[in-house]
Biotite code that builds the C-alpha atoms (Angstrom):
import biotite.structure as struc

atoms = struc.array([
    struc.Atom([99.166, 160.818, -10.036], chain_id="A", res_id=1, res_name="MET", atom_name="CA", element="C"),
    struc.Atom([102.336, 162.036, -8.351], chain_id="A", res_id=2, res_name="SER", atom_name="CA", element="C"),
    struc.Atom([102.447, 165.136, -6.159], chain_id="A", res_id=3, res_name="ASP", atom_name="CA", element="C"),
    struc.Atom([104.428, 167.036, -8.803], chain_id="A", res_id=4, res_name="PHE", atom_name="CA", element="C"),
    struc.Atom([101.731, 166.496, -11.441], chain_id="A", res_id=5, res_name="TYR", atom_name="CA", element="C"),
    struc.Atom([98.987, 167.323, -8.940], chain_id="A", res_id=6, res_name="LYS", atom_name="CA", element="C"),
    struc.Atom([100.720, 170.624, -8.128], chain_id="A", res_id=7, res_name="LYS", atom_name="CA", element="C"),
    struc.Atom([101.363, 171.366, -11.807], chain_id="A", res_id=8, res_name="LEU", atom_name="CA", element="C"),
    struc.Atom([97.714, 170.676, -12.632], chain_id="A", res_id=9, res_name="LEU", atom_name="CA", element="C"),
    struc.Atom([96.672, 172.891, -9.718], chain_id="A", res_id=10, res_name="GLY", atom_name="CA", element="C"),
    struc.Atom([98.877, 175.723, -10.986], chain_id="A", res_id=11, res_name="PHE", atom_name="CA", element="C"),
    struc.Atom([97.512, 175.366, -14.518], chain_id="A", res_id=12, res_name="LEU", atom_name="CA", element="C"),
    struc.Atom([93.976, 175.330, -13.118], chain_id="A", res_id=13, res_name="THR", atom_name="CA", element="C"),
    struc.Atom([94.618, 178.516, -11.110], chain_id="A", res_id=14, res_name="ALA", atom_name="CA", element="C"),
    struc.Atom([96.324, 180.342, -14.003], chain_id="A", res_id=15, res_name="TRP", atom_name="CA", element="C"),
    struc.Atom([93.122, 181.450, -15.826], chain_id="A", res_id=16, res_name="PRO", atom_name="CA", element="C"),
    struc.Atom([91.897, 183.135, -12.611], chain_id="A", res_id=17, res_name="PHE", atom_name="CA", element="C"),
    struc.Atom([95.205, 184.935, -12.216], chain_id="A", res_id=18, res_name="ALA", atom_name="CA", element="C"),
    struc.Atom([95.116, 185.877, -15.886], chain_id="A", res_id=19, res_name="TRP", atom_name="CA", element="C"),
    struc.Atom([91.713, 187.555, -15.474], chain_id="A", res_id=20, res_name="ILE", atom_name="CA", element="C"),
    struc.Atom([93.199, 189.952, -12.928], chain_id="A", res_id=21, res_name="PHE", atom_name="CA", element="C"),
    struc.Atom([96.367, 190.518, -14.959], chain_id="A", res_id=22, res_name="LEU", atom_name="CA", element="C"),
    struc.Atom([94.224, 191.135, -18.051], chain_id="A", res_id=23, res_name="PHE", atom_name="CA", element="C"),
    struc.Atom([92.178, 193.808, -16.277], chain_id="A", res_id=24, res_name="ILE", atom_name="CA", element="C"),
    struc.Atom([95.288, 195.492, -14.876], chain_id="A", res_id=25, res_name="ILE", atom_name="CA", element="C"),
    struc.Atom([96.990, 195.456, -18.282], chain_id="A", res_id=26, res_name="PHE", atom_name="CA", element="C"),
    struc.Atom([94.002, 196.888, -20.149], chain_id="A", res_id=27, res_name="ILE", atom_name="CA", element="C"),
    struc.Atom([93.420, 199.666, -17.615], chain_id="A", res_id=28, res_name="PHE", atom_name="CA", element="C"),
    struc.Atom([97.160, 200.382, -17.512], chain_id="A", res_id=29, res_name="GLY", atom_name="CA", element="C"),
    struc.Atom([97.226, 200.582, -21.282], chain_id="A", res_id=30, res_name="LEU", atom_name="CA", element="C"),
    struc.Atom([94.316, 203.001, -21.320], chain_id="A", res_id=31, res_name="ILE", atom_name="CA", element="C"),
    struc.Atom([95.753, 205.106, -18.482], chain_id="A", res_id=32, res_name="ALA", atom_name="CA", element="C"),
    struc.Atom([99.231, 205.281, -19.984], chain_id="A", res_id=33, res_name="SER", atom_name="CA", element="C"),
    struc.Atom([98.103, 206.651, -23.335], chain_id="A", res_id=34, res_name="ASP", atom_name="CA", element="C"),
    struc.Atom([94.489, 207.770, -23.624], chain_id="A", res_id=35, res_name="PRO", atom_name="CA", element="C"),
    struc.Atom([95.067, 208.775, -27.257], chain_id="A", res_id=36, res_name="GLY", atom_name="CA", element="C"),
    struc.Atom([95.522, 205.193, -28.401], chain_id="A", res_id=37, res_name="GLY", atom_name="CA", element="C"),
    struc.Atom([99.024, 205.472, -29.921], chain_id="A", res_id=38, res_name="ASP", atom_name="CA", element="C"),
    struc.Atom([100.997, 202.506, -28.605], chain_id="A", res_id=39, res_name="LEU", atom_name="CA", element="C"),
    struc.Atom([104.238, 203.032, -30.489], chain_id="A", res_id=40, res_name="GLY", atom_name="CA", element="C"),
    struc.Atom([106.572, 200.201, -31.521], chain_id="A", res_id=41, res_name="PRO", atom_name="CA", element="C"),
    struc.Atom([107.277, 198.947, -27.988], chain_id="A", res_id=42, res_name="ILE", atom_name="CA", element="C"),
    struc.Atom([103.598, 199.080, -27.060], chain_id="A", res_id=43, res_name="GLY", atom_name="CA", element="C"),
    struc.Atom([102.732, 197.167, -30.236], chain_id="A", res_id=44, res_name="GLY", atom_name="CA", element="C"),
    struc.Atom([105.154, 194.353, -29.381], chain_id="A", res_id=45, res_name="VAL", atom_name="CA", element="C"),
    struc.Atom([103.833, 194.260, -25.819], chain_id="A", res_id=46, res_name="MET", atom_name="CA", element="C"),
    struc.Atom([100.286, 194.081, -27.153], chain_id="A", res_id=47, res_name="PHE", atom_name="CA", element="C"),
    struc.Atom([101.217, 191.163, -29.445], chain_id="A", res_id=48, res_name="LEU", atom_name="CA", element="C"),
    struc.Atom([102.836, 189.312, -26.532], chain_id="A", res_id=49, res_name="ILE", atom_name="CA", element="C"),
    struc.Atom([99.771, 190.076, -24.420], chain_id="A", res_id=50, res_name="PHE", atom_name="CA", element="C"),
    struc.Atom([97.480, 188.770, -27.163], chain_id="A", res_id=51, res_name="PHE", atom_name="CA", element="C"),
    struc.Atom([99.569, 185.588, -27.530], chain_id="A", res_id=52, res_name="LEU", atom_name="CA", element="C"),
    struc.Atom([99.452, 184.903, -23.770], chain_id="A", res_id=53, res_name="VAL", atom_name="CA", element="C"),
    struc.Atom([95.703, 185.575, -23.791], chain_id="A", res_id=54, res_name="HIS", atom_name="CA", element="C"),
    struc.Atom([95.174, 183.175, -26.706], chain_id="A", res_id=55, res_name="PHE", atom_name="CA", element="C"),
    struc.Atom([97.261, 180.457, -25.012], chain_id="A", res_id=56, res_name="LEU", atom_name="CA", element="C"),
    struc.Atom([95.334, 180.952, -21.763], chain_id="A", res_id=57, res_name="THR", atom_name="CA", element="C"),
    struc.Atom([92.024, 180.479, -23.574], chain_id="A", res_id=58, res_name="VAL", atom_name="CA", element="C"),
    struc.Atom([93.366, 177.293, -25.193], chain_id="A", res_id=59, res_name="LEU", atom_name="CA", element="C"),
    struc.Atom([94.598, 176.118, -21.787], chain_id="A", res_id=60, res_name="LEU", atom_name="CA", element="C"),
    struc.Atom([91.169, 176.705, -20.232], chain_id="A", res_id=61, res_name="ALA", atom_name="CA", element="C"),
    struc.Atom([89.466, 174.720, -22.993], chain_id="A", res_id=62, res_name="ILE", atom_name="CA", element="C"),
    struc.Atom([92.039, 171.918, -22.677], chain_id="A", res_id=63, res_name="GLY", atom_name="CA", element="C"),
    struc.Atom([91.627, 171.811, -18.905], chain_id="A", res_id=64, res_name="LEU", atom_name="CA", element="C"),
    struc.Atom([87.865, 171.625, -19.276], chain_id="A", res_id=65, res_name="GLN", atom_name="CA", element="C"),
    struc.Atom([88.191, 168.639, -21.626], chain_id="A", res_id=66, res_name="VAL", atom_name="CA", element="C"),
    struc.Atom([90.756, 167.011, -19.310], chain_id="A", res_id=67, res_name="PHE", atom_name="CA", element="C"),
    struc.Atom([88.549, 167.378, -16.231], chain_id="A", res_id=68, res_name="TYR", atom_name="CA", element="C"),
    struc.Atom([85.426, 166.072, -17.999], chain_id="A", res_id=69, res_name="ILE", atom_name="CA", element="C"),
    struc.Atom([87.335, 162.986, -19.165], chain_id="A", res_id=70, res_name="VAL", atom_name="CA", element="C"),
    struc.Atom([88.852, 162.628, -15.680], chain_id="A", res_id=71, res_name="ASN", atom_name="CA", element="C"),
    struc.Atom([85.385, 162.499, -14.134], chain_id="A", res_id=72, res_name="VAL", atom_name="CA", element="C"),
    struc.Atom([84.810, 159.124, -15.777], chain_id="A", res_id=73, res_name="PHE", atom_name="CA", element="C"),
    struc.Atom([88.343, 157.772, -15.270], chain_id="A", res_id=74, res_name="LYS", atom_name="CA", element="C"),
    struc.Atom([88.836, 158.861, -11.646], chain_id="A", res_id=75, res_name="ASN", atom_name="CA", element="C"),
    struc.Atom([87.885, 156.119, -9.203], chain_id="A", res_id=76, res_name="GLU", atom_name="CA", element="C"),
    struc.Atom([87.320, 158.648, -6.390], chain_id="A", res_id=77, res_name="LYS", atom_name="CA", element="C"),
    struc.Atom([84.292, 160.118, -8.193], chain_id="A", res_id=78, res_name="VAL", atom_name="CA", element="C"),
    struc.Atom([81.165, 158.176, -7.310], chain_id="A", res_id=79, res_name="LYS", atom_name="CA", element="C"),
    struc.Atom([78.968, 156.985, -10.184], chain_id="A", res_id=80, res_name="LYS", atom_name="CA", element="C"),
    struc.Atom([75.980, 158.967, -8.924], chain_id="A", res_id=81, res_name="GLU", atom_name="CA", element="C"),
    struc.Atom([78.061, 162.196, -8.917], chain_id="A", res_id=82, res_name="HIS", atom_name="CA", element="C"),
    struc.Atom([79.564, 161.889, -12.399], chain_id="A", res_id=83, res_name="GLN", atom_name="CA", element="C"),
    struc.Atom([76.759, 163.595, -14.317], chain_id="A", res_id=84, res_name="ILE", atom_name="CA", element="C"),
    struc.Atom([76.609, 166.430, -11.777], chain_id="A", res_id=85, res_name="ALA", atom_name="CA", element="C"),
    struc.Atom([80.366, 166.984, -12.103], chain_id="A", res_id=86, res_name="TRP", atom_name="CA", element="C"),
    struc.Atom([80.213, 166.955, -15.908], chain_id="A", res_id=87, res_name="VAL", atom_name="CA", element="C"),
    struc.Atom([77.417, 169.542, -15.883], chain_id="A", res_id=88, res_name="LEU", atom_name="CA", element="C"),
    struc.Atom([79.268, 171.663, -13.322], chain_id="A", res_id=89, res_name="ALA", atom_name="CA", element="C"),
    struc.Atom([82.516, 171.509, -15.306], chain_id="A", res_id=90, res_name="LEU", atom_name="CA", element="C"),
    struc.Atom([80.781, 172.226, -18.605], chain_id="A", res_id=91, res_name="PHE", atom_name="CA", element="C"),
    struc.Atom([78.643, 175.136, -17.441], chain_id="A", res_id=92, res_name="PHE", atom_name="CA", element="C"),
    struc.Atom([80.741, 176.321, -14.481], chain_id="A", res_id=93, res_name="GLY", atom_name="CA", element="C"),
    struc.Atom([84.091, 176.027, -16.224], chain_id="A", res_id=94, res_name="GLY", atom_name="CA", element="C"),
    struc.Atom([86.641, 178.174, -14.430], chain_id="A", res_id=95, res_name="LEU", atom_name="CA", element="C"),
    struc.Atom([84.718, 178.092, -11.159], chain_id="A", res_id=96, res_name="PHE", atom_name="CA", element="C"),
    struc.Atom([84.130, 174.320, -11.027], chain_id="A", res_id=97, res_name="ALA", atom_name="CA", element="C"),
    struc.Atom([87.615, 173.215, -12.117], chain_id="A", res_id=98, res_name="MET", atom_name="CA", element="C"),
    struc.Atom([89.491, 174.325, -8.956], chain_id="A", res_id=99, res_name="PRO", atom_name="CA", element="C"),
    struc.Atom([86.789, 172.732, -6.778], chain_id="A", res_id=100, res_name="ILE", atom_name="CA", element="C"),
    struc.Atom([86.994, 169.458, -8.709], chain_id="A", res_id=101, res_name="TYR", atom_name="CA", element="C"),
    struc.Atom([90.795, 169.552, -8.582], chain_id="A", res_id=102, res_name="TRP", atom_name="CA", element="C"),
    struc.Atom([90.826, 170.025, -4.809], chain_id="A", res_id=103, res_name="TYR", atom_name="CA", element="C"),
    struc.Atom([88.163, 167.419, -4.000], chain_id="A", res_id=104, res_name="ILE", atom_name="CA", element="C"),
    struc.Atom([88.975, 164.668, -6.494], chain_id="A", res_id=105, res_name="ASN", atom_name="CA", element="C"),
    struc.Atom([92.654, 165.111, -7.378], chain_id="A", res_id=106, res_name="ILE", atom_name="CA", element="C"),
    struc.Atom([94.523, 166.925, -4.597], chain_id="A", res_id=107, res_name="TRP", atom_name="CA", element="C"),
    struc.Atom([92.891, 165.349, -1.549], chain_id="A", res_id=108, res_name="LYS", atom_name="CA", element="C"),
    struc.Atom([93.966, 161.824, -0.804], chain_id="A", res_id=109, res_name="GLU", atom_name="CA", element="C"),
    struc.Atom([91.370, 159.071, -0.614], chain_id="A", res_id=110, res_name="ALA", atom_name="CA", element="C"),
    struc.Atom([90.051, 158.683, 2.940], chain_id="A", res_id=111, res_name="PRO", atom_name="CA", element="C"),
    struc.Atom([91.611, 155.867, 4.901], chain_id="A", res_id=112, res_name="ASP", atom_name="CA", element="C"),
    struc.Atom([89.169, 153.109, 5.871], chain_id="A", res_id=113, res_name="ASP", atom_name="CA", element="C"),
    struc.Atom([90.741, 152.966, 9.316], chain_id="A", res_id=114, res_name="TYR", atom_name="CA", element="C"),
    struc.Atom([90.826, 156.682, 10.025], chain_id="A", res_id=115, res_name="SER", atom_name="CA", element="C"),
    struc.Atom([89.384, 157.748, 13.389], chain_id="A", res_id=116, res_name="PRO", atom_name="CA", element="C"),
    struc.Atom([86.800, 159.968, 11.682], chain_id="A", res_id=117, res_name="HIS", atom_name="CA", element="C"),
    struc.Atom([85.271, 157.416, 9.366], chain_id="A", res_id=118, res_name="ARG", atom_name="CA", element="C"),
    struc.Atom([81.531, 157.563, 9.021], chain_id="A", res_id=119, res_name="THR", atom_name="CA", element="C"),
    struc.Atom([79.231, 154.962, 10.482], chain_id="A", res_id=120, res_name="LEU", atom_name="CA", element="C"),
    struc.Atom([77.441, 152.498, 8.278], chain_id="A", res_id=121, res_name="SER", atom_name="CA", element="C"),
    struc.Atom([73.634, 152.517, 8.656], chain_id="A", res_id=122, res_name="PRO", atom_name="CA", element="C"),
    struc.Atom([73.683, 149.394, 10.848], chain_id="A", res_id=123, res_name="GLY", atom_name="CA", element="C"),
    struc.Atom([76.259, 150.823, 13.267], chain_id="A", res_id=124, res_name="ASP", atom_name="CA", element="C"),
    struc.Atom([73.942, 153.580, 14.439], chain_id="A", res_id=125, res_name="ALA", atom_name="CA", element="C"),
    struc.Atom([71.589, 151.151, 16.157], chain_id="A", res_id=126, res_name="PHE", atom_name="CA", element="C"),
    struc.Atom([74.100, 148.958, 17.930], chain_id="A", res_id=127, res_name="GLU", atom_name="CA", element="C"),
    struc.Atom([74.808, 149.457, 21.585], chain_id="A", res_id=128, res_name="SER", atom_name="CA", element="C"),
    struc.Atom([78.233, 150.530, 22.735], chain_id="A", res_id=129, res_name="ALA", atom_name="CA", element="C"),
    struc.Atom([77.981, 148.168, 25.698], chain_id="A", res_id=130, res_name="ASP", atom_name="CA", element="C"),
    struc.Atom([77.401, 144.755, 24.134], chain_id="A", res_id=131, res_name="GLN", atom_name="CA", element="C"),
    struc.Atom([78.183, 142.855, 27.347], chain_id="A", res_id=132, res_name="SER", atom_name="CA", element="C"),
    struc.Atom([74.832, 143.551, 29.013], chain_id="A", res_id=133, res_name="ARG", atom_name="CA", element="C"),
    struc.Atom([72.855, 142.458, 25.951], chain_id="A", res_id=134, res_name="TRP", atom_name="CA", element="C"),
    struc.Atom([74.146, 138.906, 25.751], chain_id="A", res_id=135, res_name="GLU", atom_name="CA", element="C"),
    struc.Atom([74.323, 136.035, 28.203], chain_id="A", res_id=136, res_name="THR", atom_name="CA", element="C"),
    struc.Atom([77.255, 133.722, 28.458], chain_id="A", res_id=137, res_name="ARG", atom_name="CA", element="C"),
    struc.Atom([75.783, 131.498, 25.759], chain_id="A", res_id=138, res_name="THR", atom_name="CA", element="C"),
    struc.Atom([75.468, 134.414, 23.359], chain_id="A", res_id=139, res_name="GLY", atom_name="CA", element="C"),
    struc.Atom([71.666, 134.594, 23.390], chain_id="A", res_id=140, res_name="ASP", atom_name="CA", element="C"),
    struc.Atom([70.373, 138.145, 23.201], chain_id="A", res_id=141, res_name="PRO", atom_name="CA", element="C"),
    struc.Atom([68.667, 139.374, 26.356], chain_id="A", res_id=142, res_name="VAL", atom_name="CA", element="C"),
    struc.Atom([66.551, 142.528, 26.219], chain_id="A", res_id=143, res_name="PRO", atom_name="CA", element="C"),
    struc.Atom([67.494, 145.290, 28.638], chain_id="A", res_id=144, res_name="PRO", atom_name="CA", element="C"),
    struc.Atom([65.461, 145.869, 31.770], chain_id="A", res_id=145, res_name="GLU", atom_name="CA", element="C"),
    struc.Atom([62.774, 148.517, 31.323], chain_id="A", res_id=146, res_name="PRO", atom_name="CA", element="C"),
    struc.Atom([63.546, 151.861, 32.866], chain_id="A", res_id=147, res_name="HIS", atom_name="CA", element="C"),
    struc.Atom([61.860, 152.650, 36.158], chain_id="A", res_id=148, res_name="SER", atom_name="CA", element="C"),
    struc.Atom([60.277, 156.109, 36.160], chain_id="A", res_id=149, res_name="TRP", atom_name="CA", element="C"),
    struc.Atom([59.733, 156.132, 39.947], chain_id="A", res_id=150, res_name="ARG", atom_name="CA", element="C"),
])
């Protein structure tokens, strides 16, 4: 996926969060501006536009949820053992899990195998950093001398 589409998907994923705040501000502003409830013709048009944007945002959130759940199984960066956990998180966590999934599995690049911070494999943890003192010239392993506690 190109950077443009990653950024567009990130914006679309962040929009429902922004809409929640705009929704609250609009509703409280509507109540504060006219406590009687008479919106007038301009207020009625604004309310219809507001309702349309709200409806489209709900459809967007549902579409994003479907997209991310399908992406869990198509994305090669998601490990097989994490797929079910991601699907459950995206299904039940919805708006909260989608930005996390986007950042971890879409925005971040795959780690480079030759990066200086790559993790050790289980066998690497037990190998000595100084291999020269463990082997003779013929390559036979020689145990280290025991430590003297005197």
